[in-house]
mmCIF file of the N, C-alpha and C atoms, coordinates in Angstrom:
data_MODEL
# 
_entry.id   MODEL 
# 
loop_
_atom_site.group_PDB 
_atom_site.id 
_atom_site.type_symbol 
_atom_site.label_atom_id 
_atom_site.label_alt_id 
_atom_site.label_comp_id 
_atom_site.label_asym_id 
_atom_site.label_entity_id 
_atom_site.label_seq_id 
_atom_site.pdbx_PDB_ins_code 
_atom_site.Cartn_x 
_atom_site.Cartn_y 
_atom_site.Cartn_z 
_atom_site.occupancy 
_atom_site.B_iso_or_equiv 
_atom_site.pdbx_formal_charge 
_atom_site.auth_seq_id 
_atom_site.auth_comp_id 
_atom_site.auth_asym_id 
_atom_site.auth_atom_id 
_atom_site.pdbx_PDB_model_num 
ATOM 1   N N  . MET A 1 1  ? 0.842   -1.184 0.000  1.00 0.00 ? 1  MET A N  1 
ATOM 2   C CA . MET A 1 1  ? 0.000   0.000  0.000  1.00 0.00 ? 1  MET A CA 1 
ATOM 3   C C  . MET A 1 1  ? 0.887   1.247  0.000  1.00 0.00 ? 1  MET A C  1 
ATOM 4   N N  . ILE A 1 2  ? 0.589   2.189  -0.848 1.00 0.00 ? 2  ILE A N  1 
ATOM 5   C CA . ILE A 1 2  ? 1.336   3.443  -0.932 1.00 0.00 ? 2  ILE A CA 1 
ATOM 6   C C  . ILE A 1 2  ? 0.784   4.404  0.110  1.00 0.00 ? 2  ILE A C  1 
ATOM 7   N N  . GLN A 1 3  ? 1.695   4.939  0.911  1.00 0.00 ? 3  GLN A N  1 
ATOM 8   C CA . GLN A 1 3  ? 1.288   5.904  1.920  1.00 0.00 ? 3  GLN A CA 1 
ATOM 9   C C  . GLN A 1 3  ? 1.631   7.296  1.415  1.00 0.00 ? 3  GLN A C  1 
ATOM 10  N N  . ILE A 1 4  ? 0.638   8.172  1.364  1.00 0.00 ? 4  ILE A N  1 
ATOM 11  C CA . ILE A 1 4  ? 0.829   9.534  0.892  1.00 0.00 ? 4  ILE A CA 1 
ATOM 12  C C  . ILE A 1 4  ? 1.098   10.434 2.090  1.00 0.00 ? 4  ILE A C  1 
ATOM 13  N N  . LYS A 1 5  ? 2.192   11.191 2.026  1.00 0.00 ? 5  LYS A N  1 
ATOM 14  C CA . LYS A 1 5  ? 2.480   12.162 3.066  1.00 0.00 ? 5  LYS A CA 1 
ATOM 15  C C  . LYS A 1 5  ? 1.994   13.527 2.609  1.00 0.00 ? 5  LYS A C  1 
ATOM 16  N N  . TYR A 1 6  ? 1.432   14.271 3.520  1.00 0.00 ? 6  TYR A N  1 
ATOM 17  C CA . TYR A 1 6  ? 0.983   15.609 3.194  1.00 0.00 ? 6  TYR A CA 1 
ATOM 18  C C  . TYR A 1 6  ? 1.176   16.498 4.417  1.00 0.00 ? 6  TYR A C  1 
ATOM 19  N N  . ASN A 1 7  ? 1.247   17.774 4.169  1.00 0.00 ? 7  ASN A N  1 
ATOM 20  C CA . ASN A 1 7  ? 1.324   18.735 5.261  1.00 0.00 ? 7  ASN A CA 1 
ATOM 21  C C  . ASN A 1 7  ? -0.075  18.940 5.810  1.00 0.00 ? 7  ASN A C  1 
ATOM 22  N N  . ARG A 1 8  ? -0.188  18.813 7.123  1.00 0.00 ? 8  ARG A N  1 
ATOM 23  C CA . ARG A 1 8  ? -1.497  19.007 7.742  1.00 0.00 ? 8  ARG A CA 1 
ATOM 24  C C  . ARG A 1 8  ? -1.868  20.485 7.693  1.00 0.00 ? 8  ARG A C  1 
ATOM 25  N N  . PRO A 1 9  ? -3.073  20.810 7.247  1.00 0.00 ? 9  PRO A N  1 
ATOM 26  C CA . PRO A 1 9  ? -3.501  22.214 7.249  1.00 0.00 ? 9  PRO A CA 1 
ATOM 27  C C  . PRO A 1 9  ? -3.578  22.738 8.682  1.00 0.00 ? 9  PRO A C  1 
ATOM 28  N N  . LYS A 1 10 ? -3.303  24.023 8.843  1.00 0.00 ? 10 LYS A N  1 
ATOM 29  C CA . LYS A 1 10 ? -3.424  24.684 10.137 1.00 0.00 ? 10 LYS A CA 1 
ATOM 30  C C  . LYS A 1 10 ? -4.714  25.503 10.130 1.00 0.00 ? 10 LYS A C  1 
ATOM 31  N N  . ILE A 1 11 ? -5.525  25.322 11.155 1.00 0.00 ? 11 ILE A N  1 
ATOM 32  C CA . ILE A 1 11 ? -6.783  26.046 11.262 1.00 0.00 ? 11 ILE A CA 1 
ATOM 33  C C  . ILE A 1 11 ? -6.799  26.798 12.582 1.00 0.00 ? 11 ILE A C  1 
ATOM 34  N N  . ILE A 1 12 ? -7.101  28.096 12.518 1.00 0.00 ? 12 ILE A N  1 
ATOM 35  C CA . ILE A 1 12 ? -7.257  28.898 13.724 1.00 0.00 ? 12 ILE A CA 1 
ATOM 36  C C  . ILE A 1 12 ? -8.743  28.894 14.070 1.00 0.00 ? 12 ILE A C  1 
ATOM 37  N N  . LEU A 1 13 ? -9.022  28.562 15.312 1.00 0.00 ? 13 LEU A N  1 
ATOM 38  C CA . LEU A 1 13 ? -10.398 28.341 15.736 1.00 0.00 ? 13 LEU A CA 1 
ATOM 39  C C  . LEU A 1 13 ? -10.646 29.056 17.050 1.00 0.00 ? 13 LEU A C  1 
ATOM 40  N N  . SER A 1 14 ? -11.814 29.639 17.168 1.00 0.00 ? 14 SER A N  1 
ATOM 41  C CA . SER A 1 14 ? -12.195 30.260 18.427 1.00 0.00 ? 14 SER A CA 1 
ATOM 42  C C  . SER A 1 14 ? -12.375 29.183 19.487 1.00 0.00 ? 14 SER A C  1 
ATOM 43  N N  . ARG A 1 15 ? -11.857 29.446 20.679 1.00 0.00 ? 15 ARG A N  1 
ATOM 44  C CA . ARG A 1 15 ? -11.968 28.461 21.762 1.00 0.00 ? 15 ARG A CA 1 
ATOM 45  C C  . ARG A 1 15 ? -13.415 28.153 22.096 1.00 0.00 ? 15 ARG A C  1 
ATOM 46  N N  . CYS A 1 16 ? -14.325 29.124 21.952 1.00 0.00 ? 16 CYS A N  1 
ATOM 47  C CA . CYS A 1 16 ? -15.728 28.846 22.281 1.00 0.00 ? 16 CYS A CA 1 
ATOM 48  C C  . CYS A 1 16 ? -16.337 27.852 21.291 1.00 0.00 ? 16 CYS A C  1 
ATOM 49  N N  . LEU A 1 17 ? -15.880 27.844 20.043 1.00 0.00 ? 17 LEU A N  1 
ATOM 50  C CA . LEU A 1 17 ? -16.382 26.861 19.079 1.00 0.00 ? 17 LEU A CA 1 
ATOM 51  C C  . LEU A 1 17 ? -15.813 25.471 19.328 1.00 0.00 ? 17 LEU A C  1 
ATOM 52  N N  . ARG A 1 18 ? -14.643 25.418 19.966 1.00 0.00 ? 18 ARG A N  1 
ATOM 53  C CA . ARG A 1 18 ? -14.048 24.124 20.284 1.00 0.00 ? 18 ARG A CA 1 
ATOM 54  C C  . ARG A 1 18 ? -14.752 23.471 21.469 1.00 0.00 ? 18 ARG A C  1 
ATOM 55  N N  . GLY A 1 19 ? -15.454 24.264 22.239 1.00 0.00 ? 19 GLY A N  1 
ATOM 56  C CA . GLY A 1 19 ? -16.163 23.718 23.387 1.00 0.00 ? 19 GLY A CA 1 
ATOM 57  C C  . GLY A 1 19 ? -15.612 24.157 24.723 1.00 0.00 ? 19 GLY A C  1 
ATOM 58  N N  . ASP A 1 20 ? -14.706 25.135 24.720 1.00 0.00 ? 20 ASP A N  1 
ATOM 59  C CA . ASP A 1 20 ? -14.203 25.682 25.981 1.00 0.00 ? 20 ASP A CA 1 
ATOM 60  C C  . ASP A 1 20 ? -15.230 26.654 26.553 1.00 0.00 ? 20 ASP A C  1 
ATOM 61  N N  . LYS A 1 21 ? -15.340 26.715 27.864 1.00 0.00 ? 21 LYS A N  1 
ATOM 62  C CA . LYS A 1 21 ? -16.282 27.640 28.504 1.00 0.00 ? 21 LYS A CA 1 
ATOM 63  C C  . LYS A 1 21 ? -15.628 29.013 28.653 1.00 0.00 ? 21 LYS A C  1 
ATOM 64  N N  . VAL A 1 22 ? -15.488 29.724 27.545 1.00 0.00 ? 22 VAL A N  1 
ATOM 65  C CA . VAL A 1 22 ? -14.882 31.048 27.564 1.00 0.00 ? 22 VAL A CA 1 
ATOM 66  C C  . VAL A 1 22 ? -15.834 32.130 27.076 1.00 0.00 ? 22 VAL A C  1 
ATOM 67  N N  . ARG A 1 23 ? -17.049 31.760 26.729 1.00 0.00 ? 23 ARG A N  1 
ATOM 68  C CA . ARG A 1 23 ? -18.018 32.756 26.270 1.00 0.00 ? 23 ARG A CA 1 
ATOM 69  C C  . ARG A 1 23 ? -18.376 33.699 27.409 1.00 0.00 ? 23 ARG A C  1 
ATOM 70  N N  . TYR A 1 24 ? -18.893 34.862 27.063 1.00 0.00 ? 24 TYR A N  1 
ATOM 71  C CA . TYR A 1 24 ? -19.207 35.875 28.074 1.00 0.00 ? 24 TYR A CA 1 
ATOM 72  C C  . TYR A 1 24 ? -20.130 35.346 29.161 1.00 0.00 ? 24 TYR A C  1 
ATOM 73  N N  . ASN A 1 25 ? -21.019 34.413 28.810 1.00 0.00 ? 25 ASN A N  1 
ATOM 74  C CA . ASN A 1 25 ? -21.979 33.879 29.786 1.00 0.00 ? 25 ASN A CA 1 
ATOM 75  C C  . ASN A 1 25 ? -21.576 32.484 30.276 1.00 0.00 ? 25 ASN A C  1 
ATOM 76  N N  . ALA A 1 26 ? -20.412 32.031 29.909 1.00 0.00 ? 26 ALA A N  1 
ATOM 77  C CA . ALA A 1 26 ? -19.851 30.728 30.301 1.00 0.00 ? 26 ALA A CA 1 
ATOM 78  C C  . ALA A 1 26 ? -20.651 29.544 29.759 1.00 0.00 ? 26 ALA A C  1 
ATOM 79  N N  . GLU A 1 27 ? -21.515 29.788 28.775 1.00 0.00 ? 27 GLU A N  1 
ATOM 80  C CA . GLU A 1 27 ? -22.236 28.678 28.141 1.00 0.00 ? 27 GLU A CA 1 
ATOM 81  C C  . GLU A 1 27 ? -21.284 27.876 27.281 1.00 0.00 ? 27 GLU A C  1 
ATOM 82  N N  . LEU A 1 28 ? -21.610 26.623 27.121 1.00 0.00 ? 28 LEU A N  1 
ATOM 83  C CA . LEU A 1 28 ? -20.783 25.713 26.345 1.00 0.00 ? 28 LEU A CA 1 
ATOM 84  C C  . LEU A 1 28 ? -21.355 25.572 24.927 1.00 0.00 ? 28 LEU A C  1 
ATOM 85  N N  . LEU A 1 29 ? -20.520 25.798 23.937 1.00 0.00 ? 29 LEU A N  1 
ATOM 86  C CA . LEU A 1 29 ? -20.866 25.548 22.539 1.00 0.00 ? 29 LEU A CA 1 
ATOM 87  C C  . LEU A 1 29 ? -19.961 24.433 22.048 1.00 0.00 ? 29 LEU A C  1 
ATOM 88  N N  . GLU A 1 30 ? -20.513 23.506 21.316 1.00 0.00 ? 30 GLU A N  1 
ATOM 89  C CA . GLU A 1 30 ? -19.673 22.477 20.717 1.00 0.00 ? 30 GLU A CA 1 
ATOM 90  C C  . GLU A 1 30 ? -20.046 22.325 19.260 1.00 0.00 ? 30 GLU A C  1 
ATOM 91  N N  . ASN A 1 31 ? -19.044 22.168 18.439 1.00 0.00 ? 31 ASN A N  1 
ATOM 92  C CA . ASN A 1 31 ? -19.259 21.944 17.026 1.00 0.00 ? 31 ASN A CA 1 
ATOM 93  C C  . ASN A 1 31 ? -18.527 20.655 16.670 1.00 0.00 ? 31 ASN A C  1 
ATOM 94  N N  . SER A 1 32 ? -19.271 19.614 16.406 1.00 0.00 ? 32 SER A N  1 
ATOM 95  C CA . SER A 1 32 ? -18.665 18.300 16.162 1.00 0.00 ? 32 SER A CA 1 
ATOM 96  C C  . SER A 1 32 ? -17.783 18.285 14.914 1.00 0.00 ? 32 SER A C  1 
ATOM 97  N N  . LEU A 1 33 ? -17.971 19.217 14.008 1.00 0.00 ? 33 LEU A N  1 
ATOM 98  C CA . LEU A 1 33 ? -17.146 19.257 12.802 1.00 0.00 ? 33 LEU A CA 1 
ATOM 99  C C  . LEU A 1 33 ? -15.666 19.368 13.171 1.00 0.00 ? 33 LEU A C  1 
ATOM 100 N N  . PHE A 1 34 ? -15.341 20.212 14.142 1.00 0.00 ? 34 PHE A N  1 
ATOM 101 C CA . PHE A 1 34 ? -13.942 20.396 14.512 1.00 0.00 ? 34 PHE A CA 1 
ATOM 102 C C  . PHE A 1 34 ? -13.393 19.188 15.243 1.00 0.00 ? 34 PHE A C  1 
ATOM 103 N N  . ILE A 1 35 ? -14.229 18.483 15.971 1.00 0.00 ? 35 ILE A N  1 
ATOM 104 C CA . ILE A 1 35 ? -13.796 17.246 16.621 1.00 0.00 ? 35 ILE A CA 1 
ATOM 105 C C  . ILE A 1 35 ? -13.471 16.197 15.556 1.00 0.00 ? 35 ILE A C  1 
ATOM 106 N N  . GLU A 1 36 ? -14.289 16.136 14.513 1.00 0.00 ? 36 GLU A N  1 
ATOM 107 C CA . GLU A 1 36 ? -14.064 15.171 13.434 1.00 0.00 ? 36 GLU A CA 1 
ATOM 108 C C  . GLU A 1 36 ? -12.834 15.531 12.604 1.00 0.00 ? 36 GLU A C  1 
ATOM 109 N N  . LEU A 1 37 ? -12.539 16.805 12.455 1.00 0.00 ? 37 LEU A N  1 
ATOM 110 C CA . LEU A 1 37 ? -11.385 17.240 11.658 1.00 0.00 ? 37 LEU A CA 1 
ATOM 111 C C  . LEU A 1 37 ? -10.062 17.096 12.392 1.00 0.00 ? 37 LEU A C  1 
ATOM 112 N N  . GLN A 1 38 ? -10.097 17.037 13.711 1.00 0.00 ? 38 GLN A N  1 
ATOM 113 C CA . GLN A 1 38 ? -8.879  17.082 14.513 1.00 0.00 ? 38 GLN A CA 1 
ATOM 114 C C  . GLN A 1 38 ? -7.809  16.070 14.101 1.00 0.00 ? 38 GLN A C  1 
ATOM 115 N N  . PRO A 1 39 ? -8.139  14.841 13.690 1.00 0.00 ? 39 PRO A N  1 
ATOM 116 C CA . PRO A 1 39 ? -7.073  13.923 13.276 1.00 0.00 ? 39 PRO A CA 1 
ATOM 117 C C  . PRO A 1 39 ? -6.357  14.343 11.989 1.00 0.00 ? 39 PRO A C  1 
ATOM 118 N N  . TYR A 1 40 ? -6.942  15.272 11.239 1.00 0.00 ? 40 TYR A N  1 
ATOM 119 C CA . TYR A 1 40 ? -6.418  15.615 9.915  1.00 0.00 ? 40 TYR A CA 1 
ATOM 120 C C  . TYR A 1 40 ? -5.808  17.006 9.826  1.00 0.00 ? 40 TYR A C  1 
ATOM 121 N N  . VAL A 1 41 ? -6.031  17.843 10.834 1.00 0.00 ? 41 VAL A N  1 
ATOM 122 C CA . VAL A 1 41 ? -5.545  19.221 10.794 1.00 0.00 ? 41 VAL A CA 1 
ATOM 123 C C  . VAL A 1 41 ? -4.867  19.575 12.114 1.00 0.00 ? 41 VAL A C  1 
ATOM 124 N N  . ASP A 1 42 ? -4.087  20.642 12.101 1.00 0.00 ? 42 ASP A N  1 
ATOM 125 C CA . ASP A 1 42 ? -3.521  21.198 13.329 1.00 0.00 ? 42 ASP A CA 1 
ATOM 126 C C  . ASP A 1 42 ? -4.395  22.377 13.733 1.00 0.00 ? 42 ASP A C  1 
ATOM 127 N N  . LEU A 1 43 ? -5.027  22.266 14.895 1.00 0.00 ? 43 LEU A N  1 
ATOM 128 C CA . LEU A 1 43 ? -5.905  23.328 15.376 1.00 0.00 ? 43 LEU A CA 1 
ATOM 129 C C  . LEU A 1 43 ? -5.146  24.244 16.330 1.00 0.00 ? 43 LEU A C  1 
ATOM 130 N N  . LEU A 1 44 ? -5.230  25.531 16.074 1.00 0.00 ? 44 LEU A N  1 
ATOM 131 C CA . LEU A 1 44 ? -4.714  26.540 16.982 1.00 0.00 ? 44 LEU A CA 1 
ATOM 132 C C  . LEU A 1 44 ? -5.933  27.283 17.506 1.00 0.00 ? 44 LEU A C  1 
ATOM 133 N N  . THR A 1 45 ? -6.147  27.229 18.819 1.00 0.00 ? 45 THR A N  1 
ATOM 134 C CA . THR A 1 45 ? -7.343  27.855 19.378 1.00 0.00 ? 45 THR A CA 1 
ATOM 135 C C  . THR A 1 45 ? -6.979  29.145 20.091 1.00 0.00 ? 45 THR A C  1 
ATOM 136 N N  . VAL A 1 46 ? -7.845  30.144 19.948 1.00 0.00 ? 46 VAL A N  1 
ATOM 137 C CA . VAL A 1 46 ? -7.623  31.445 20.556 1.00 0.00 ? 46 VAL A CA 1 
ATOM 138 C C  . VAL A 1 46 ? -8.928  31.987 21.136 1.00 0.00 ? 46 VAL A C  1 
ATOM 139 N N  . CYS A 1 47 ? -8.799  32.794 22.158 1.00 0.00 ? 47 CYS A N  1 
ATOM 140 C CA . CYS A 1 47 ? -9.922  33.569 22.685 1.00 0.00 ? 47 CYS A CA 1 
ATOM 141 C C  . CYS A 1 47 ? -9.369  34.947 23.027 1.00 0.00 ? 47 CYS A C  1 
ATOM 142 N N  . PRO A 1 48 ? -9.544  35.919 22.140 1.00 0.00 ? 48 PRO A N  1 
ATOM 143 C CA . PRO A 1 48 ? -8.973  37.244 22.376 1.00 0.00 ? 48 PRO A CA 1 
ATOM 144 C C  . PRO A 1 48 ? -9.447  37.883 23.683 1.00 0.00 ? 48 PRO A C  1 
ATOM 145 N N  . GLU A 1 49 ? -10.716 37.685 24.028 1.00 0.00 ? 49 GLU A N  1 
ATOM 146 C CA . GLU A 1 49 ? -11.245 38.309 25.237 1.00 0.00 ? 49 GLU A CA 1 
ATOM 147 C C  . GLU A 1 49 ? -10.543 37.787 26.492 1.00 0.00 ? 49 GLU A C  1 
ATOM 148 N N  . VAL A 1 50 ? -10.383 36.467 26.581 1.00 0.00 ? 50 VAL A N  1 
ATOM 149 C CA . VAL A 1 50 ? -9.716  35.886 27.745 1.00 0.00 ? 50 VAL A CA 1 
ATOM 150 C C  . VAL A 1 50 ? -8.234  36.241 27.731 1.00 0.00 ? 50 VAL A C  1 
ATOM 151 N N  . GLN A 1 51 ? -7.616  36.236 26.538 1.00 0.00 ? 51 GLN A N  1 
ATOM 152 C CA . GLN A 1 51 ? -6.198  36.545 26.444 1.00 0.00 ? 51 GLN A CA 1 
ATOM 153 C C  . GLN A 1 51 ? -5.884  37.979 26.867 1.00 0.00 ? 51 GLN A C  1 
ATOM 154 N N  . MET A 1 52 ? -6.874  38.900 26.737 1.00 0.00 ? 52 MET A N  1 
ATOM 155 C CA . MET A 1 52 ? -6.619  40.272 27.179 1.00 0.00 ? 52 MET A CA 1 
ATOM 156 C C  . MET A 1 52 ? -7.058  40.492 28.620 1.00 0.00 ? 52 MET A C  1 
ATOM 157 N N  . GLY A 1 53 ? -7.472  39.403 29.309 1.00 0.00 ? 53 GLY A N  1 
ATOM 158 C CA . GLY A 1 53 ? -7.721  39.482 30.734 1.00 0.00 ? 53 GLY A CA 1 
ATOM 159 C C  . GLY A 1 53 ? -9.167  39.601 31.163 1.00 0.00 ? 53 GLY A C  1 
ATOM 160 N N  . MET A 1 54 ? -10.110 39.499 30.230 1.00 0.00 ? 54 MET A N  1 
ATOM 161 C CA . MET A 1 54 ? -11.520 39.600 30.613 1.00 0.00 ? 54 MET A CA 1 
ATOM 162 C C  . MET A 1 54 ? -11.953 38.323 31.333 1.00 0.00 ? 54 MET A C  1 
ATOM 163 N N  . PRO A 1 55 ? -12.793 38.453 32.363 1.00 0.00 ? 55 PRO A N  1 
ATOM 164 C CA . PRO A 1 55 ? -13.211 37.283 33.127 1.00 0.00 ? 55 PRO A CA 1 
ATOM 165 C C  . PRO A 1 55 ? -14.302 36.483 32.425 1.00 0.00 ? 55 PRO A C  1 
ATOM 166 N N  . VAL A 1 56 ? -14.510 35.269 32.890 1.00 0.00 ? 56 VAL A N  1 
ATOM 167 C CA . VAL A 1 56 ? -15.602 34.420 32.418 1.00 0.00 ? 56 VAL A CA 1 
ATOM 168 C C  . VAL A 1 56 ? -16.358 33.963 33.659 1.00 0.00 ? 56 VAL A C  1 
ATOM 169 N N  . PRO A 1 57 ? -17.650 34.176 33.787 1.00 0.00 ? 57 PRO A N  1 
ATOM 170 C CA . PRO A 1 57 ? -18.500 34.974 32.898 1.00 0.00 ? 57 PRO A CA 1 
ATOM 171 C C  . PRO A 1 57 ? -18.207 36.470 33.037 1.00 0.00 ? 57 PRO A C  1 
ATOM 172 N N  . ARG A 1 58 ? -18.707 37.226 32.077 1.00 0.00 ? 58 ARG A N  1 
ATOM 173 C CA . ARG A 1 58 ? -18.500 38.672 32.062 1.00 0.00 ? 58 ARG A CA 1 
ATOM 174 C C  . ARG A 1 58 ? -19.721 39.330 31.420 1.00 0.00 ? 58 ARG A C  1 
ATOM 175 N N  . PRO A 1 59 ? -19.908 40.613 31.663 1.00 0.00 ? 59 PRO A N  1 
ATOM 176 C CA . PRO A 1 59 ? -21.017 41.307 30.992 1.00 0.00 ? 59 PRO A CA 1 
ATOM 177 C C  . PRO A 1 59 ? -20.804 41.289 29.480 1.00 0.00 ? 59 PRO A C  1 
ATOM 178 N N  . PRO A 1 60 ? -21.876 41.169 28.701 1.00 0.00 ? 60 PRO A N  1 
ATOM 179 C CA . PRO A 1 60 ? -21.711 41.198 27.237 1.00 0.00 ? 60 PRO A CA 1 
ATOM 180 C C  . PRO A 1 60 ? -21.161 42.544 26.778 1.00 0.00 ? 60 PRO A C  1 
ATOM 181 N N  . ILE A 1 61 ? -20.366 42.499 25.727 1.00 0.00 ? 61 ILE A N  1 
ATOM 182 C CA . ILE A 1 61 ? -19.809 43.723 25.154 1.00 0.00 ? 61 ILE A CA 1 
ATOM 183 C C  . ILE A 1 61 ? -20.891 44.390 24.318 1.00 0.00 ? 61 ILE A C  1 
ATOM 184 N N  . GLN A 1 62 ? -21.016 45.690 24.459 1.00 0.00 ? 62 GLN A N  1 
ATOM 185 C CA . GLN A 1 62 ? -21.996 46.440 23.678 1.00 0.00 ? 62 GLN A CA 1 
ATOM 186 C C  . GLN A 1 62 ? -21.259 47.474 22.830 1.00 0.00 ? 62 GLN A C  1 
ATOM 187 N N  . ILE A 1 63 ? -21.646 47.573 21.572 1.00 0.00 ? 63 ILE A N  1 
ATOM 188 C CA . ILE A 1 63 ? -21.051 48.541 20.662 1.00 0.00 ? 63 ILE A CA 1 
ATOM 189 C C  . ILE A 1 63 ? -22.017 49.710 20.512 1.00 0.00 ? 63 ILE A C  1 
ATOM 190 N N  . HIS A 1 64 ? -21.553 50.902 20.797 1.00 0.00 ? 64 HIS A N  1 
ATOM 191 C CA . HIS A 1 64 ? -22.374 52.116 20.675 1.00 0.00 ? 64 HIS A CA 1 
ATOM 192 C C  . HIS A 1 64 ? -21.847 52.965 19.536 1.00 0.00 ? 64 HIS A C  1 
ATOM 193 N N  . GLN A 1 65 ? -22.759 53.486 18.744 1.00 0.00 ? 65 GLN A N  1 
ATOM 194 C CA . GLN A 1 65 ? -22.371 54.352 17.618 1.00 0.00 ? 65 GLN A CA 1 
ATOM 195 C C  . GLN A 1 65 ? -22.090 55.749 18.109 1.00 0.00 ? 65 GLN A C  1 
# 
């Protein structure tokens, strides 16, 4: 059997979509698509709000014009 080598794609994903409790209300979101893709790709997860020091849970961000 011929084994094909390939470079695994890199995907940047929000931590809340991966299923981490980092949303403003600490609710859990899960998307099974990313769980199914994990054996085939390199996932880099980020949460800008948590990385800049915002707490979980936290008040929702509001944008004012």
